[in-house]
N, C-alpha and C positions, 0 to 999 in steps of 0.2 A: 311808615310801615316797612318792616324788614322784608326784603325779597326772599322768596322760597329758596333760591339757590344759596343765599347767604346763610339762612337758617341751617340748611343741610351742611354747609362748610363748617360753620361753627359747631354743629352737633357732632362732628367727627372727633372733636377733642374731648379729653377727659376734663371734668370740672376741677378735680384735685387728684393728688397721688392716692388718696384713699379709694377713689373709684377703681384704680387698677390693682392696688396692693392690699386693700381692706383695712389699712391702718393709717394714722397720721405718722409722719416722720419714719417712713419705712427704711429698713436695712436691706440692701440688695447685695447679695454675696456673689463673688466671682468664681466661676468654674473655669479655670485656666487649662485648656487642652494641652496635652503633650504635643511636641512637633508632629504635624500631620504629614502623610506621604507627600513627598515633593519638597518639603522644607529641609534646609541644610542640617538641622538637628535630628532629623528622623533617622533611625538606625535599623529599620526593618522589623520592628516588633509587632506590626499589624494593628488593625483596628480594634480587635478584641481588647488589647492592652490599653489603648486610648480610652475606650468606653469604660473599662473597669476602673481606671483611675478617675475619670470624670464622675462616675456614679459614686465612688467613694467620697470625693470632695462634696458632691451635691448632698449626699446623705448626712455628712458631718455638719454642713451648713444648716440643713433642715432641722436636724436634732438640736442644734444650738439656738434655733429660733429666728432665723432670718425670714424676711417677708417676701423675698423674690430672689431670683437667680439670673445671672447673665453667663451664657456659654460663649467663650472668647478663644480665638486662635492666638493666645498670648505668645506662644513659643515658635510661631512660624516666622522667625526673624532671620535675616533682615526682611522687613515687611515690604510687600507690594503695595501699590497705591491705587485706590479706586477700582475700576473694572479690570485692572491688570492681575487681580487675584486668579491664580491658575484654577482650571476646572477641577483638577484632582483634589486640591486643598478645600475648595468650597463644597464639593460632594462629600468628602470625609467629615467636614465640619457639620454638615446637615445630618449625617448618620449618627454622629456622637450626640448632637443636640436632641435628636428625636428620642434617643434612649433616656436622656435626662427629663425631657418633657413627659414621657410616658410614666415616669416614676414620681415626678415632683408633685407636691400638694400645694405649691405656691406658683405664682406666675413666673414664666421663664422668658428671658429675652436673649437676643443675639447681638454680638459685636464682632466686626471684622476689622482688624487693624491692617493698614491704615485706611479708614473711610471707605469701606466696601460699598456703601450706598445700595444700589440695586442688588449687588451680590448678597449683602446682608439681608435684604428683604426676601430674596429667593430662598435663603437658608431658613428664614423664619417661616415662610409658607410651607416648605418641605417638611419642617420639623414640628410644626404646630405651635411655635412660639407666639407670645402675645404682644411683644414689643421689641424694638430694636434700638440700639445706641447708634446714632448717626454722628460721626466725628466732625463732619463739616457740611452742614446743610446749605449754608450760604457763605458768602465772602470768599476770601482767598488766603492761603498761608503756605509756608514752606515746612515740610516735614523734616525730621532728623535724618532721614535717608537721602535728603537733598532734592526731592521732587517738589516742584511748585504745584499746588493743588487748588481746586476751586469747588464751590458748592455744587451739590447734586440735586437740589430741590425739584427742578422742573422734570428731570428724568424720573426721579424716585417717586414723586407723588402721582405722576401719570401711570407708572408701572404698577403702583399699589392699587390704583383704581382698576386698571386693566386686569389684574389678577384676582379681583374680588377680595382684596385683602385690606380694606380700609379699617378693619377691626384691629390691625397691627399698629400699635401706637409708637410715636416717635419721640425718643428722649435724645435731645440734640446738644452737643457741646457748643459752647460759645467762648470758651477759653481752654484750649486743649493742650494736654501734656504732649511732649515729644514734637512740639510745633511752635512756630512763631508766626503771628498774624501779619498780613501784608501791611506795610506802613500806612497809617491814616485810618485804619479800621480799629477804632477804640472799642472797649467792652460794651459801652452803652449802644453804640451803633450796631455792633454784631448781634446783640440781644434783640434790638428792634427789627433787624432784617430777619432773624431766625424765627421770631414770633410771627411776623407778617406772612411767612411762607409755611405755616402750618405746624410748628412744633407743639407737642403736647407738654413738654417740660424741657428745662434747660439744665446744662451741666457745666460746672466750673471745676477745674482741676489744677494741680500743681505743675511744676516744670517737667517732671519725669515720673515714671512709675514709682509709687510709694511716697511721693512728695505731696504734702498737703498745700492747698492754696492758702494764702494769707487770709485771715478772718476779714480783713478790710476789703479784700476782693470779693468775698462772698457777700458781705454787706452791700457793697456797691452794686453787685448784680441784683440782689434782692430788692434794693430800693428803686430800681428802674424796671424790673421785670413785671410782666402781667401774668406770666405762667409760673408754675412751681420751679424752684431751683434746687438742684441736687449737687452735692460735692462728689466729684468723680475720682478722687485719689487722695491717699494720705490720711484717711480717717483712722484714728486709733482710740483705744479705750480711754486714753488720757485727754484727747482733744475734742471728743464728741460734744461735750456740753458747750464749748465755745463755738464750734461750727454750727450746731443746731440752734444757736441763738438766732441765726439768720437763715440757714438752709432748711429746706422742707424734707430732706431725705439724704441718704448716704449710699454710695456705691463703694464697696470695700473688698479688697483682695489681699494685698501683701500682709497687713497686720493680723490677718486671721490664719496665716500659715505657721507651721511649726518654726519657732525661733524668729518669726517675722520675716523669713526668707521666702520670696515669691516662687522660688523653684521647688519648695517643699510642699507636701500635702497639707490640706486644711487641718488645723488643730482645733478639735471640738471644744476644748476647755477655753481657748481664746475666744471662740465664737460666743460661748455662753457669757463670758465676762463682758464682751463688747455689747451684746444685745441687752444685758442687764444695765449697762451704762446708758444706753439709748432709752430704755424703758423708764429709767429714773428721770430723764429729761421729759419724756411724755407725761409722766405722772405730775 
């Protein structure tokens, strides 16, 4: 007989991505925020401009047919790591995300680069987001900024319970762009650890922003994973069929921007074509 505590623990997790996004093989579009106050790229334009640009991208993604959104501090580079994210940047992130949540008709999530953990959860709670992308729940790795980082599972899950936020779901990277795992932590091991510590779904990405993971890597993840697997970078209209042979969903940003340039606004026509390609696979 399963103990009551174990039933509750298992019950916190989604059964499938359909439980969160309402469809199989969901498309989750990225809302890349302009540099926030405090970031080197910020030039004093103020939060109204940040929010206006975020809402324009969110609307274009929604009209194009995506099934979810992630609001991310994409241009707060060079990135801070973990809890080092400055309070001014996380507060501004929450304000912008709340504006997106209030208008969106699809689930909205939060990501803080690099691996905000508790910071990401705090923004989700403040904004009303329904899920977060956790860049390193377990294990250890080196980021492109040079910092050695480790998993945040113990702190994150305790804080989630403390804040009454166990409805916020955890989409967790197991092969993260902009990073190299600590030697000896292979993909299968990282998946096993991440699932053990409460992930709702797993994410596999390429080397850097806009790079797709090899299909063989997605297949390898899917073959050992017990949780749904998403592709976290590099999905395009041309490669969705190959990726979705193994993946359960896609997180997409760069290829939906005008000219495929991640610094540009979202191109609604590109979104429409991308979503149509995914729907043909669903069909």
